[in-house]
N, C-alpha and C positions, 0 to 999 in steps of 0.2 A: 598509430596504426588506424587506417580507415575502417570504420565500422561496417560499411556496406549497408544493406537493407536492415533497418532496426525496428524492433517492436518493444514497447515498454509494458511491464506487468507491475501493477501497484497493489500492494497489500495495504488497504486503507487503515485497518485497525492498528497495524504496526506503526504507521505514521502518526495516527491520532494520539495514541498513548505516549509516543515519544514527544510530541508537542507539549503534552501536559507536563511531562517531566522537565523539559528545558525551559518552559515558560514563554515561548513565543510560537507564532503560527506561520505556516508555509502559505505563500501565495501561489496557487497552482499554476497560474498563467506565467509568473516569473520562473517557476521551477521548470515548466515545459520549455520555455525559451532558453533557459540555461542548458538543458539537455540537448537542444538542437544546435548549440554552438559547435558541437563536434560532428554534426551531420544531421540530415533530416530524419525526423521520426515518422515512420510509415504509418504506425497505428499504436494506440495506447489502450490497454485494458485495465480497468480498475475493479477490484473485487472488494465488496463491503457488506456489512451487516446492518440491518435497520430494525427499528422497533416496529411493532404492529399495533396500531397504524403508525406509519412513519411520521416523525415530527416535521413541522413546517420547514425548519432549517435543513433537514436532510433532503426532503423533496426538492427544495429550492437548489441546493448544491448539486444534486445528481442531475437535475434538469439542465443546469448550466453546463455541466460536463458533456452531456449528450448533445445539446443543441448548439452550444457556442464553441466548445473545444473539440467536438466530434469524437469524444471518447466512447469506447464500448464499455458500458457499465453493467456489471453483474451483481445483483443484490440478493441477499439471503436474510431470511427472518431470524432474528435473535431468539435463541431458546432461553428458558428460565430455569434456574437451579435454586432449590430451597436449601436454607442453612438453619441449623438449630444450635443455640448455645446451651451446652450441658450445665453450665454453672447457673445461669439466670433464667433459662427457659425461653429467652427471646428468640423469635423466628424472623428471619429476613430472607430475601431472595436477591439473586443477582442475574444479570444477563449473561448468557453464554453464547459465544460465536460458534456456529456450526456450518461446516461445509466450505468455508472460504478457502482455506489452505489447499484442500483437495481439488477444488475447482480451478484455482490458479495453477497448481502443478499439472493438472490434466490438460488445461489449455496450452500451457508452455510446451508440454510433450507433444501434443497433437500438432501444433504449428511447427515444431522442430522436425517432426517426422516427414513433413512435405518436401523439402524445408521451405517455410514461408519467410524466414529471416536468416541473416548472417550473424546478427548480434541481438541478444536479448538483454534488456536492462531490467533488472529485478530490483524494485524499490521495496525494501523490507527484507531482512535476512534471517527469518525464522529458520532454525536448524532443521525443521521438517522438510525444507526445500533442498537439503544437501544432496540427497540421492538424485533428485531431478536435475539439479545443476550439473552434477558430475556426469549424468547420462547424456545430457544435451551437449556438453563439451566433448564427450567421447564420439559424438556424431560429427565432429569437425566444426562445430559452431561456437560462438563466443558468448559469454555471460558476464556482464558488468553488474556489480552490486552497489546500491546506494542504501545507506542505513544510518541509524543513530549510533553514536559511540556507546560501547558497553553492551550492544545487542548482538554482536557478531561473534560467533564461536571461532576458534582457531581453524577448525576444519572448513567452515564456510569461507573464511578469509583466504585460505589456501586454494579453495575451489574457484574463486573468482578469476576471470581471465585477465583482469587488471588489478591494481591496488583497489581496495574498497574506498569508495567515495563517501565521506562522512557528512551527513546533512548538517551537523553542528558547525562544520567549517565553512558552510555555504551561506550562513545567516545573512551576511551583507547583500548577497545576491538574490535570495529567495524569500526573505521575510515579508510577511504582510505588514505594510507600514501605514495603511489607512484603515479607517473603520470599514468593516465589511458591509457591502450593499446587500440588504435583505432581499432584493429582487434578483440578484445574480451573485451569490456568495462565491468568492474565488479562493477561499481557504479550504484546505483539506479538513473536513469536519468528521465527526463521529457520533457515537451514541452514548447515553448515560451508562456509567459503569455499573451502578447497582441502585436498587430501591429497597425501601423497607416496608413491611406490612405490620 
C-alpha cells in the first residue's frame, strides 16, 4: 500500500538501549535510505535526552542530523535520580529521561490533527505510545512501527497499520560497518546510563 506523505518519529533512547543489547549499531544514513525505499520521507523528527553539558559525541551526532540529514531534533536534559543501598550504605545516581515520550506523542498528535501526513513511522514502540497510535489511526491515518524484538507489547503490535518491522532483521541493511567519523557520526548514539558518586 502506498504510504502517501510520510513523517518519521524517532525515540532515540529506545534505539540506543536496543543497540547495547544486540551488540551492533545503526548507521542512521543507511536506515533513512532503507525507509525511503517504500516512498519519500517528507520529514524526520528525533527526540533525545542529553547530559548537561552535552558530551562531544552527542553534540557532534545531533549537529550531523540537523545540518546533513535535515532532521528536526528535539533535545531534553537528563534528570538525575539518587539511589541508596540499604545493605552497604553505598550511594549512586543514575540519569533519568524526562519529557521525551510526552514530546514525541504531542508532536505526533499535533501533526496528525492538521493532518500533515498520511503515514507516520514510529521508531521505538514504548507502550506509552499506544493511546497516541490508536488515536492517530482513528483519524484515518496510518502508523508503521519499527522496533527491537522483545520491546513491542501485543497491544502495540496489534495497533500498527502493518506488521511490525524489527530492526534486528534489518542488520545487513542498516548496520554501521565502518569506524564512526568523529566529525560526523552517523550512528544513533545516546547517553551514559548511570554514574556513581
